C-alpha positions in Angstrom: -55.9 -20.7 -29.1 -54.6 -17.7 -27.3 -55.8 -16.8 -23.8 -58.5 -18.8 -22.1 -61.5 -20.7 -23.5 -64.3 -22.7 -22.1 -63.8 -20.8 -18.8 -66.1 -22.2 -16.1 -66.6 -20.2 -12.9 -64.7 -21.2 -9.9 -66.4 -20.1 -6.7 -63.8 -19.1 -4.1 -66.4 -20.0 -1.4 -66.5 -23.7 -2.5 -65.8 -26.1 0.3 -62.1 -27.2 0.5 -61.7 -30.9 0.7 -59.3 -32.8 2.9 -57.9 -34.5 -0.2 -55.1 -34.4 -2.7 -54.8 -32.4 -5.9 -54.1 -34.6 -8.8 -52.3 -33.5 -12.0 -51.6 -35.6 -15.1 -49.1 -35.0 -18.0 -47.5 -37.1 -20.8 -44.3 -37.6 -18.8 -43.2 -41.0 -20.2 -39.7 -39.8 -21.1 -39.0 -38.5 -17.6 -38.0 -42.0 -16.7 -35.0 -41.8 -19.1 -32.9 -39.6 -16.8 -34.9 -36.4 -17.3 -35.8 -35.4 -13.8 -33.1 -32.8 -13.5 -33.9 -29.5 -15.4 -30.3 -28.5 -15.1 -29.5 -31.4 -17.5 -32.7 -32.3 -19.4 -34.0 -30.6 -22.5 -37.6 -31.7 -22.1 -40.4 -29.3 -21.5 -41.8 -31.8 -19.0 -38.6 -31.6 -16.9 -38.8 -27.8 -16.8 -42.5 -27.8 -15.9 -42.4 -30.2 -13.0 -39.0 -28.9 -11.8 -41.0 -25.7 -10.9 -42.7 -27.6 -8.1 -39.4 -28.1 -6.2 -37.0 -25.5 -7.5 -37.4 -21.8 -7.1 -35.6 -19.3 -9.3 -33.9 -15.9 -8.9 -36.7 -14.2 -10.9 -40.3 -14.9 -11.9 -41.9 -14.3 -15.3 -45.6 -13.7 -14.7 -48.4 -14.4 -17.2 -48.2 -10.8 -18.5 -44.6 -11.4 -19.5 -43.2 -9.2 -16.7 -40.0 -10.1 -14.9 -40.5 -10.0 -11.1 -38.3 -10.6 -8.0 -38.4 -14.0 -6.4 -35.3 -15.4 -4.6 -33.6 -12.3 -5.8 -35.1 -9.1 -4.3 -33.5 -6.9 -6.9 -30.7 -6.9 -9.5 -28.4 -4.5 -11.3 -26.6 -4.8 -14.6 -23.2 -3.2 -15.0 -22.6 -0.5 -17.5 -20.6 -2.8 -19.8 -23.3 -5.5 -19.6 -20.9 -8.2 -18.4 -22.0 -8.4 -14.8 -25.4 -8.9 -13.2 -25.5 -8.4 -9.4 -28.4 -10.0 -7.5 -29.5 -8.9 -4.0 -30.9 -12.1 -2.5 -33.6 -12.8 0.1 -32.2 -13.7 3.5 -35.2 -15.7 4.7 -35.2 -18.7 2.4 -34.5 -22.3 3.5 -34.1 -25.4 1.3 -36.1 -28.5 2.2 -33.2 -30.0 4.0 -32.7 -26.9 6.2 -29.7 -25.4 4.3 -29.9 -21.6 3.8 -30.2 -20.0 0.4 -27.5 -17.5 -0.2 -24.9 -16.3 -2.7 -22.9 -19.5 -2.2 -26.0 -21.5 -3.2 -26.3 -19.5 -6.5 -22.6 -20.1 -7.2 -23.0 -23.9 -6.5 -26.0 -24.2 -8.8 -24.6 -22.3 -11.7 -21.3 -24.2 -11.4 -23.2 -27.5 -11.4 -24.9 -26.5 -14.6 -21.6 -25.8 -16.5 -19.7 -28.7 -15.0 -18.8 -31.2 -17.7 -20.2 -34.2 -15.7 -23.6 -32.6 -15.7 -23.8 -32.8 -19.5 -26.1 -29.8 -19.6 -27.2 -28.4 -22.9 -30.4 -26.4 -22.4 -29.7 -25.0 -19.0 -26.1 -24.3 -19.9 -27.4 -22.4 -22.9 -29.8 -20.4 -20.7 -26.7 -19.4 -18.7 -24.9 -18.1 -21.7 -22.8 -21.1 -22.7 -19.2 -20.1 -23.3 -20.2 -16.5 -22.4 -20.7 -17.4 -18.7 -17.6 -16.7 -16.7 -18.7 -17.4 -13.1 -20.4 -16.3 -10.0 -18.6 -13.9 -7.6 -19.8 -14.1 -4.0 -19.7 -10.5 -2.9 -21.3 -11.1 0.5 -23.6 -13.7 2.0 -26.7 -12.3 0.1 -25.0 -10.6 -2.8 -24.1 -12.6 -5.9 -22.5 -11.2 -9.0 -22.8 -13.3 -12.2 -20.1 -12.4 -14.6 -19.9 -13.0 -18.4 -17.0 -12.9 -20.9 -19.3 -10.8 -23.1 -22.7 -9.3 -22.5 -25.5 -11.9 -22.6 -28.8 -10.0 -22.6 -31.2 -13.0 -22.5 -29.8 -14.0 -19.1 -32.1 -12.0 -16.9 -35.3 -13.5 -18.5 -33.7 -16.9 -18.4 -33.2 -16.8 -14.7 -37.0 -17.2 -14.4 -36.8 -20.7 -15.8 -36.5 -23.8 -13.6 -33.6 -24.7 -15.9 -31.7 -22.2 -13.8 -33.6 -23.2 -10.6 -31.9 -23.6 -7.2 -31.1 -27.0 -5.7 -29.9 -27.3 -2.1 -26.1 -27.1 -2.1 -26.1 -30.3 0.0 -28.1 -32.1 -2.7 -25.5 -30.9 -5.3 -22.6 -32.0 -3.1 -24.0 -35.5 -2.2 -26.4 -36.4 -5.0 -25.2 -34.6 -8.2 -24.9 -37.9 -10.0 -28.4 -38.9 -9.0 -30.3 -35.8 -9.9 -31.1 -37.0 -13.4 -33.2 -39.9 -12.0 -34.4 -37.9 -9.0 -36.3 -38.9 -6.0 -37.1 -38.0 -2.4 -34.0 -36.6 -0.6 -32.4 -36.1 -4.0 -34.6 -33.6 -5.8 -34.3 -31.0 -3.0 -35.0 -27.4 -3.5 -36.7 -24.5 -1.7 -40.0 -24.8 -3.7 -43.6 -25.0 -2.4 -43.6 -28.8 -2.8 -41.3 -31.5 -1.4 -41.0 -34.8 -3.3 -42.1 -37.8 -1.1 -42.2 -40.6 -3.7 -41.2 -41.3 -7.3 -42.6 -44.4 -9.0 -40.9 -45.0 -12.4 -43.5 -44.9 -15.2 -46.3 -43.9 -12.9 -45.8 -40.6 -11.2 -44.5 -38.5 -8.4 -46.0 -37.6 -4.9 -45.4 -34.3 -3.1 -46.3 -32.8 0.2 -46.6 -29.0 0.7 -43.6 -27.2 2.1 -45.2 -25.8 5.3 -42.4 -23.3 5.8 -42.9 -21.7 2.4 -43.3 -17.9 2.5 -41.0 -16.6 -0.2 -43.5 -16.3 -3.0 -42.6 -14.4 -6.2 -43.7 -10.7 -6.2 -47.4 -10.6 -7.1 -48.2 -14.0 -5.8 -49.9 -14.4 -2.4 -50.3 -17.7 -0.5 -53.7 -18.9 0.7 -54.4 -20.7 3.9 -56.3 -23.6 2.5 -53.8 -24.8 -0.1 -53.8 -28.6 -0.6 -51.4 -30.5 1.6 -50.6 -33.1 -1.1 -50.1 -33.2 -4.8 -50.0 -36.3 -7.0 -48.5 -36.1 -10.4 -49.4 -38.9 -12.8 -47.8 -39.9 -16.1 -50.0 -41.1 -19.0 -48.5 -42.8 -22.0 -51.5 -41.9 -24.3 -52.2 -38.2 -24.4 -55.9 -39.0 -25.3 -56.3 -40.1 -21.7 -55.5 -36.6 -20.3 -58.9 -35.1 -20.8 -60.6 -38.4 -19.8 -58.9 -38.4 -16.4 -60.0 -34.8 -15.7 -63.6 -35.4 -16.9 -63.9 -38.4 -14.7 -62.3 -36.5 -11.8 -59.5 -39.1 -11.6 -57.4 -35.9 -11.8 -58.4 -32.3 -11.5 -55.7 -30.9 -13.8 -54.1 -32.0 -17.1 -51.3 -30.3 -19.0 -49.8 -30.9 -22.5 -53.4 -31.4 -23.8 -53.7 -31.4 -27.6 -55.8 -28.7 -29.3 -58.6 -31.0 -30.5 -59.0 -32.6 -27.2 -59.1 -29.2 -25.4 -61.7 -27.9 -27.9 -64.0 -30.9 -27.3 -63.6 -30.7 -23.5 -66.3 -29.1 -21.3 -63.8 -28.3 -18.6 -61.9 -25.0 -18.1 -59.2 -24.6 -20.7 -56.1 -22.4 -20.5 -54.3 -22.1 -23.9 -51.4 -19.7 -24.3 -49.6 -19.0 -27.5 -46.0 -20.0 -27.1 -43.0 -17.9 -28.0 -40.0 -19.6 -29.6 -39.9 -22.0 -32.6 -43.2 -23.4 -34.0 -43.6 -27.0 -34.8 -41.1 -27.4 -37.6 -39.1 -29.9 -39.7 -35.3 -29.5 -39.4 -33.2 -30.4 -42.5 -29.7 -31.8 -42.1 -27.7 -29.8 -44.6 -24.8 -32.3 -44.4 -26.9 -34.9 -46.2 -27.0 -35.6 -49.9 -29.9 -33.9 -51.7 -31.0 -31.5 -49.0 -27.5 -29.9 -48.8 -28.7 -28.1 -51.9 -30.5 -24.9 -51.1 -32.9 -25.2 -54.1 -34.0 -28.7 -52.8 -34.7 -27.3 -49.3 -36.7 -24.4 -50.8 -38.7 -26.8 -53.0 -39.6 -28.9 -49.9 -40.8 -25.7 -48.2 -42.8 -24.4 -51.2 -44.5 -27.8 -51.8 -46.1 -28.0 -48.3 -49.7 -26.8 -48.1 -49.4 -25.8 -44.5 -52.8 -24.1 -44.4 -54.6 -27.1 -45.7 -52.7 -29.6 -43.5 -53.3 -27.5 -40.4 -57.0 -27.1 -41.3 -57.4 -30.9 -41.9 -55.8 -31.9 -38.6 -56.7 -29.0 -36.3 -59.6 -27.2 -37.9 -59.5 -23.5 -36.9 -57.8 -24.2 -33.6 -54.2 -23.9 -34.8 -52.7 -21.5 -37.4 -50.1 -22.5 -40.0 -46.6 -21.2 -39.4 -45.0 -18.6 -41.7 -41.6 -18.2 -40.0 -39.0 -19.9 -37.9 -40.1 -17.9 -34.9 -43.7 -17.7 -33.6 -45.5 -14.3 -33.6 -45.4 -14.3 -29.8 -41.6 -14.1 -29.8 -40.2 -10.6 -29.2 -37.5 -8.6 -31.1 -38.5 -9.9 -34.6 -40.0 -7.7 -37.3 -40.3 -9.9 -40.4 -43.5 -9.8 -42.3 -43.8 -13.0 -44.2 -46.5 -15.3 -45.5 -46.0 -19.0 -46.0 -46.0 -19.6 -49.8 -47.5 -22.8 -51.3 -46.4 -23.0 -54.9 -46.0 -26.5 -56.4 -44.9 -25.3 -59.8 -42.2 -23.2 -58.2 -41.1 -26.2 -56.1 -40.9 -28.4 -59.2 -39.0 -25.8 -61.1 -36.4 -25.5 -58.3 -35.9 -29.3 -58.3 -35.5 -29.3 -62.1 -32.9 -26.6 -61.8 -31.1 -28.5 -59.2 -30.9 -31.5 -61.5 -33.4 -33.7 -59.8 -35.7 -34.9 -62.6 -38.3 -37.6 -63.1 -39.4 -39.6 -66.1 -43.1 -39.8 -65.2 -45.4 -37.7 -63.0 -45.5 -40.4 -60.3 -41.8 -41.3 -60.3 -39.3 -40.4 -57.6 -36.9 -37.8 -58.8 -33.3 -38.8 -59.7 -30.0 -37.2 -60.1 -26.9 -39.0 -61.4 -28.9 -42.3 -61.0 -29.7 -41.7 -57.3 -33.3 -41.3 -56.1 -34.3 -38.4 -53.9 -35.3 -40.4 -50.9 -35.1 -38.9 -47.4 -35.4 -40.3 -43.8 -37.5 -38.4 -41.3 -36.9 -39.6 -37.8 -39.1 -38.8 -34.8 -39.3 -40.1 -31.2 -42.0 -41.6 -29.0 -44.4 -40.8 -27.6 -46.0 -39.3 -30.7 -49.6 -38.1 -30.8 -52.1 -39.2 -33.5 -52.5 -35.5 -34.5 -48.8 -35.0 -35.0 -48.5 -38.2 -37.0 -51.5 -37.3 -39.1 -49.9 -33.9 -39.8 -46.6 -35.5 -40.8 -48.4 -37.9 -43.1 -50.0 -35.0 -45.0 -46.6 -33.2 -45.3 -45.0 -36.4 -46.7 -47.9 -36.8 -49.2 -47.2 -33.2 -50.4 -43.6 -34.1 -51.0 -44.5 -37.4 -52.7 -46.5 -35.3 -55.3 -43.3 -33.4 -56.3 -41.3 -36.6 -56.6 -39.6 -36.7 -53.2 -39.9 -39.9 -51.2 -39.8 -39.5 -47.5 -40.0 -42.3 -44.9 -41.0 -41.3 -41.3 -39.6 -43.5 -38.6 -40.8 -43.2 -35.0 -38.3 -44.6 -32.6 -37.7 -44.9 -28.9 -35.9 -42.0 -27.2 -32.6 -43.9 -26.8 -32.5 -44.9 -30.4 -33.5 -41.3 -31.4 -30.7 -39.8 -29.4 -28.2 -42.2 -30.9 -29.2 -41.3 -34.4 -29.6 -37.6 -33.7 -26.1 -37.4 -32.2 -24.6 -39.2 -35.1 -26.5 -37.0 -37.6 -28.0 -40.3 -39.0 -31.2 -38.7 -40.3 -32.2 -36.3 -43.1 -35.1 -34.7 -41.2 -36.5 -34.4 -37.7 -39.2 -32.4 -36.1 -40.1 -30.5 -32.9 -41.3 -27.2 -31.5 -39.2 -25.3 -28.9 -40.6 -22.9 -26.3 -38.4 -19.9 -25.4 -39.2 -16.4 -24.2 -36.3 -14.9 -26.2 -35.3 -15.2 -29.9 -31.8 -16.3 -28.6 -33.3 -19.8 -29.0 -32.2 -19.5 -32.6 -28.6 -19.5 -31.4 -28.9 -23.1 -30.1 -30.6 -24.1 -33.4 -28.4 -22.3 -35.9 -25.0 -21.6 -34.3 -22.3 -24.0 -35.4 -21.9 -25.0 -31.7 -25.7 -24.9 -31.0 -26.9 -27.9 -28.9 -29.9 -28.3 -31.2 -28.3 -27.5 -34.5 -30.1 -30.4 -36.2 -29.6 -28.6 -39.6 -25.8 -28.9 -39.0 -25.3 -25.3 -40.1 -21.7 -24.0 -39.9 -21.5 -20.4 -41.1 -19.0 -18.1 -39.3 -20.9 -15.0 -40.4 -24.1 -16.3 -39.0 -22.4 -17.3 -35.8 -21.1 -13.8 -35.4 -24.6 -12.3 -36.0 -26.2 -14.7 -33.4 -23.5 -13.8 -30.8 -24.0 -10.1 -31.5 -27.7 -10.4 -31.1 -27.3 -12.0 -27.7 -25.0 -9.2 -26.7 -27.0 -6.3 -28.1 -28.2 -4.0 -25.3 -31.1 -2.2 -27.0 -34.4 -3.5 -28.3 -33.8 -1.7 -31.7 -30.4 -3.4 -32.1 -31.7 -6.9 -31.2 -34.8 -6.5 -33.4 -32.6 -5.5 -36.4 -30.2 -8.5 -35.9 -32.9 -11.1 -35.2 -35.0 -9.9 -38.1 -32.0 -10.4 -40.4 -31.3 -13.9 -38.9 -35.0 -14.9 -39.3 -35.1 -13.7 -42.9 -31.9 -15.7 -43.7 -33.3 -18.9 -42.1 -36.6 -18.5 -43.9 -35.0 -18.0 -47.3 -32.4 -20.8 -46.9 -35.2 -23.2 -45.7 -32.8 -24.9 -43.2 -35.9 -25.1 -41.0 -39.4 -25.6 -42.4 -42.0 -24.1 -40.0 -45.3 -26.0 -40.1 -47.8 -24.8 -37.5 -48.0 -22.6 -34.4 -48.2 -24.1 -31.0 -50.1 -23.4 -27.8 -49.4 -24.6 -24.3 -52.7 -26.1 -23.1 -53.8 -27.1 -19.6 -57.4 -28.0 -18.5 -58.9 -28.3 -15.1 -62.3 -29.3 -13.7 -64.5 -27.7 -11.2 -63.0 -29.6 -8.3 -59.9 -27.5 -8.0 -59.2 -23.8 -7.4 -56.2 -21.6 -7.2 -54.5 -22.7 -10.4 -52.3 -20.0 -11.9 -49.9 -19.8 -14.9 -46.5 -18.2 -15.6 -45.2 -16.4 -18.6 -44.3 -19.7 -20.3 -47.9 -20.9 -20.2 -47.0 -23.6 -17.6 -49.2 -24.2 -14.6 -48.2 -23.0 -11.2 -49.1 -24.8 -8.0 -48.5 -22.2 -5.3 -52.1 -22.1 -4.2 -54.1 -25.1 -5.5 -56.8 -26.7 -3.4 -59.3 -29.4 -4.0 -62.9 -28.4 -3.7 -66.3 -30.1 -3.6 
């Protein structure tokens, strides 16, 4: 579902209403301490963080990195320092000035132990990040222990967005739950109300004039924005079709295809929807068993059954939209090969319908997922589990509340889990495959792989990065520590009662210029 489909005309001459633009998402988990994109790993957190928090750079919908709070930047010859020349006309919502000290305060907040950051800290380079040197009031030098090439693109994420230094000083311990006077940035919207389980209200920042390069403000932008949370993603399109909201994000492919509204669907770089195999667990610690699980999934059939022609099966651990990878592969569905691998690994069965056994122990696996979980995702998982049942592997899928999931995930108390991961750089594999990666659900610990991931992040040419990441992807595909299942698109729909909606390079909606129209 690349690009735009069902595109209805929006007449710029339509009458602007004296109303409020309404946007809905599936934001149920935001109540669980995920309002701070410096700390949270949720895509929802990064998406709505953009309303309040501006970034040093901006990634436009063409994938081009543009100036925003930083007017320009320069990378040192050794690649260990990035110096940003900052705008001098930016004010935070509380009146504090944006300057080099603000950059320092934000990046120090991200790496502080008490912040418990994972995703944002990783965007900042993790252990490679050394600190911020304030060269002058509007000149900030970000220094690394070793070159970290993904950093520049990462500065476009709201995960590295800028809070008011006052908010960091006075409310650092409250940012996770957020709220008016707490979630304070320099963005185009100011938070006015947060109702747990319901949504967030915003008013336009009337002083806003520091748009990213290439974005121009409009005079008739809406004065208010209401963000609503829905627990059931099937309600997203209903809300827009009934004009209870003008915009909905995180829409599922089938719902988007059936909608008569304007649809924006963007192929997502990063990791496709995949199953992660805990290599510390009995059974799947064996490479041949993991390979058998991969060969036995008919990804094309499962994708077709659940999504029709709207979604493509996944062939590799990184999506085709991800740069710096040159691995030509095709997902192989080969039941006989899967059964042969299991036999070779010593997992046998007495009858065609039996669960395989080895040393008297059955090959039974636990697959743990978290709520909310869409009907489409569950249907897809059920088909995968049925494929595994046919080769003698019994898998039980448990869907648990986020708190229980985090507890079990942290303890490694699961054989399998599933997710997709949006990232504009293949460095996302470092947090999934490095021994210290914050999303290393496969529990990989391979010193040589660690070195290669670190070298890829430090490589300063496209050719060098492509070579290293292609080797890493090939290894991950062959070892089957991650089983890619299907590609993903970031989907937003809007009706005819709104104009000015734009999108960034991540496929997320931007609300610089939205207005309600008749």
